[in-house]
N, C-alpha and C positions, 0 to 999 in steps of 0.2 A: 838851313843845312846844303852843303854842297852835291851836287850830283854823286859823287862816290859815295859820300855819306848816305844819302838817302838810298842806293843799292845796296849796302852793308844793313842800313836798319831794317828794309825789306825782307833780307835775307835772314835777319834775327828773327822777325815776326815769322816768318814762315815756318822755321825751325819749331817754335811755338805752336803751331798749330793754328794760325792768323792767317786767313786769306789778305795779302798784301801786296800793292804794284807799286811801281813808279808811275806818278802822275807829273804829267806837264800839262799845267793851268793856262801856259804863256810861253812868250817866246823868252828863252835862257831863264825859264821858272821851271822848280821840279819841286815835288814834295811827294809824301807818302801818303796812299789812298788805303786805306784797312776797312774790308767790308765786313759787316755785321752779319751774323746772320738771320737779323730779323729784315735784312736787303738795304737798312740805311747804310751809311760809310763815312768816315770818318776822314779829312784831309785836312794834315797834319803839316803846319809851318807853310801854308799856301803864301804867305804874303813876302816871305822875307826877311824881316825882321827879327832881330836877336829875340832866342827864346821860342820855348814850342808852345802852341796852341793849336787848336781842332777846331775847323766847323765841322757839325755833323748835320748829314743832308739825308733827306728821302725824297725819293720821288722827284729830284732835281728842286726839291725845297729846303730853305735854312730851318732846321728844326731843333738844334741847339747850336753852344760854342762850350768849349773849354778855355779858359782862359789862359794866359803865360802861367806856364808850372814856373814858380821862384825858383831861381838858380840854374833853369834850363839852358839856358848860354853857353855853358860850361861842360854841358853832361856831355860824358862820351857816349860811344856808339850802344854800347851795353846799357847806359842808363837811360836812354834814348829808346831802345829797345822795350826795357822795364815799365816804361813811365805811358809809352803806348798800349802792352797789354794789361797794365794795371788800371788804367783810366776807366771811369766809373762811365759809360755814356748816357745812361739813364738817368745819372742826379748831373750830367756835364762838370764832374770835378773831378780829380786826381788825388787818388790816393796812393800812397808812398810805399 
């Protein structure tokens, strides 16, 4: 995702009551950080590759992974927000 798109996704998630932030994991890289009520967090689209996927982290350790969502390379901002909001982090999958 581009920086402007990440900001729009974060705003959309916040409107849904999801604690989300723009996260900068490295130089010229930006992703969505969604904080879960249990204290874990999901880092969405950190690798810059086409498509939407997430690493689920707890206490700085990788505890799960949501694989690339089919067709997500062409998602609108609204579809991206819905995908992140609808992800089942416990099963590490996507439910449309």
